[in-house]
C-alpha positions, 0 to 999 in steps of 0.5 A: 404422373405415368403407370399404374403404380404410385409411390404411397402419398407423402413418400418421396423417391430419391434416384439419381441425381438428387439421390447423391445430394441425399447420401452426401447430407446423411454422410456428412450428418453422421460423420460430424456424429463420429468425429466426436466418438459416436458409434452406429446403431441400426434400429428395428423399423418396427417397435412395440406400440407400447414403447412409443406410448409410454415413452413419446407421450399418449397425449401428443400429436405423435402418438394420438394422431400420426403413427402407423400402428397394426395388428400382426400376424400374432395379433401383437400391436406394432408401429413403424418407429415415428422416431429414434430416441425410444428405440435406442433407449430400448436397446440400451436397456435390452442388452445392458449396455447401460452397464458399460462405459458411459455415457453410451454414445450412438448415431443413426440414420433411416426412415421414420414414418408419421400420418401427416398431411403431406406437403413440402418438407413434411412427408409420411416418411421421413428421413432423420439422422439423430444421435444420442448420448445415454448415462452422463447428466453434464451440461458439457455433453448437452452442448456437444450434441448441439455442436455436432449437429451444428457442425454438420450443417456447416461442413455442408455449407448451409449458413442461413439456419438459426440455433433456438435454445431453452430449458424446460427445467427438472422435476423441482421446477415443473410442478410449480410451472404447471400449475401457474399454466393451468392457471392461464390455460383454464381462464381461457375459452378453449375447445373441449379437446384442448381443454382436456390436453391442458388438464393432462399435460399444459405443455402440449397446448403450446406446442399446438400450431393453430393460429388461434391457439398460438394467438391465445397462449402468447402470453403463457408463463414461461418456464425459464422463469419457474427453474429451480435453481440447480436447472438453471445453473445446468442451462448457465452451463449448457450456454457457456460451453456453447460460447466455447465451442464457437456455437452461435445460439438465441434464447427462445423461451417459449420454444416447446419440442413436439415429444414429452420426454424432454427436460432441461436443455431443448433445442431446434435448429430453424431455417426461415427459407423453409416457410412453415416448416421451418425446423430441420432438426433438435432435440434435448434432454430426456432425464427419467425416460430410462426407468419410465420404459423399465430400466433399473437404473434411472439414467439421463440422456440427450439426443437430437434429430435431423430431417435430411429431407428438410436439410435438403430443402434449406441448402436448395434454398441456400443455392447449395444443393445440386452437386451432381457427383459424377457417377463414375470415374471412366466410361468404357465406349466399345464400337464392336462385339469385340472390343465390348468383350475387351471393355468388359474384362477391362472395366473389372480390372479397373473396378478391382483397383478400386475405380468407379467404371460404367460401359456403353452398353445396347448398340449405341454408335460412337456419337450416342456412347459419347453423349452418355459418357459426357451425362456420366460425369466421368472423367475419362472415357475409353474407346476402342475400335477394331482398328485399336483392339488389333493394335492392343491399344485403346483411346483415353479421352480426357472429357474435361479438356477433350485431349485424348491419347492412345495407351496399352491396353496391357497397361491400362489399370496402371495408366488410367489410375496415374491419369486420375491421380 
């Protein structure tokens, strides 16, 4: 490390060429959502702290341990967003989107913030792509949301992942299961904090990552065995629709997500090539969250969040990442001040025609400028010296095969566009 300042711990920088991979992952995932009719929504970076406390759940690790919370100059408690769903639901309620065409289908992308112990795949600023579909309780919609994520991974070329799915039941399922789970947990020798969590929300104990708790709860009752007839029928239809969509899945009855609002369909995409941080995306249905956040009508919703950072690591583990996309299509090599002045105008004309163009700036010689052209990934180099300029010609070199010839400076836009085809 060098320099007086470093990025805050646990917050990665993305710069070329990795930033090209970052954009490809983000854009491919959001494009999969747009293909299914999801429009873009832009959310605030921070919200009222109470939004997350009420929406995500005060007993969750996210709210109790991981949020970046502070008072602003108006002494209002605000929090850097740790997840996307609560903000989307707030926007839907605030702007009356739930009074329009349903379901409301939106996708988003951007940074989220959690104060966690930094390690590979676990960052304090995490990049995420998410979708939300709000207003319709339909198993076919659940399947569509899952399939959108699956399609995004496939378009990226990812193959070594699996989809784990279960149902967390409905209001008719939860009371019986809660009672059975608490009976089981209270018989264990739990520490005081874990026992308190079992009293408030016993499902959170099953989400505990500590090995000793995982071992102690290995034989805990399964919620899927306590599903109401309605919840079971809903889950069966979700699976049937996933079959129709060609989405492979594994039923994992022990799957518990880290947020309190999930009901019914719950899922996670897992990649074993990432070790402990194997979850690369996941989500589920959230019936009741709208009412909980102040809506007049209690509309259901379903969504997911995909970690862009972890997806990049998964691609790297499979040897798929590292596209190193070209920075530009054309690279100008001026030899002398007059040639540079001419190529500045040529570059502007080519950019106006829709091409990406860079120049060798500074006082580089031919050898250094051509090395820069090679590193840029450009297909064509335009070499302009005094002789060429006097003849109103420019040397065009195809960097992919070494072929070169001259063209007229007056025809450069037409000819370069044709050569790039």
